[in-house]
C-alpha positions in Angstrom: 0.0 0.0 0.0 1.5 3.3 -1.0 0.8 6.4 1.1 1.0 9.9 0.0 2.6 11.5 3.1 3.8 15.1 3.1 5.3 16.9 6.1 5.3 20.7 6.2 7.8 22.3 8.6 7.3 25.8 9.7 8.5 28.1 12.5 6.1 29.4 15.1 6.2 32.9 16.4 9.3 33.4 18.3 9.0 36.1 21.0 10.9 39.3 20.4 12.3 39.2 23.9 14.0 35.9 23.3 17.8 36.5 23.7 20.4 34.6 21.7 22.1 31.8 23.5 24.9 29.4 22.5 24.4 27.4 19.3 24.0 24.2 21.4 21.3 25.8 23.6 19.4 27.1 20.6 19.5 23.7 18.8 18.2 22.1 22.0 15.3 24.6 22.1 14.5 24.3 18.4 11.6 21.9 18.8 9.9 24.5 21.0 9.7 26.8 18.0 9.0 24.5 15.1 5.7 23.1 14.0 5.3 19.9 11.8 2.1 19.4 9.9 1.3 16.1 8.2 -0.7 16.4 5.0 -1.6 14.2 2.2 -3.6 11.5 4.0 -6.5 11.6 6.5 -6.4 7.8 7.2 -2.8 7.4 8.3 -2.6 5.5 11.5 0.6 4.1 12.6 -0.2 3.5 16.4 -3.2 3.6 18.6 -2.9 5.8 21.7 -5.5 6.2 24.4 -7.3 4.5 27.3 -10.0 2.7 25.3 -9.4 -0.5 23.2 -8.9 0.3 19.5 -11.5 -0.9 17.0 -11.0 -4.1 15.2 -10.1 -2.1 12.0 -7.1 -0.6 13.9 -6.0 -3.9 15.5 -3.2 -4.2 13.0 -1.4 -1.3 14.7 0.2 -1.4 18.2 -1.6 0.3 21.0 0.0 2.5 23.6 -2.6 2.2 26.3 -2.9 5.2 28.6 -4.9 5.8 31.8 -7.7 8.4 32.0 -5.2 11.1 32.7 -3.0 10.2 29.7 -0.2 8.6 31.6 1.2 5.5 29.8 0.0 2.1 31.0 1.9 -0.1 28.5 2.3 -1.3 24.9 -0.1 -3.8 23.5 -0.4 -5.9 20.3 -3.4 -7.7 19.0 -2.9 -11.4 18.5 -5.9 -13.4 17.2 -8.3 -10.7 18.4 -6.9 -10.4 21.9 -4.9 -7.4 23.0 -1.8 -8.6 24.8 0.7 -6.4 26.8 4.2 -6.4 25.4 6.8 -7.2 28.1 9.3 -4.5 28.6 12.9 -5.4 29.3 14.4 -3.8 32.4 
């Protein structure tokens, strides 16, 4: 299956009062001032995220289960229709 996926990168409004820092510090803060927008497909789904079990149509994608407040609970995969937690090595 081919996907038409385009990413548009743009800078957000940087405050005028923001002072220059060292190059390393500015690079570390770069994600705070960039915005990435995905265009080209409305049905792209690579992972499921949330507290409720994904629909059967989305069972081919892994699920990052969260609790009601959004904190991660664990990674799950669907095997023969049953969502099973993926053990995490420690």
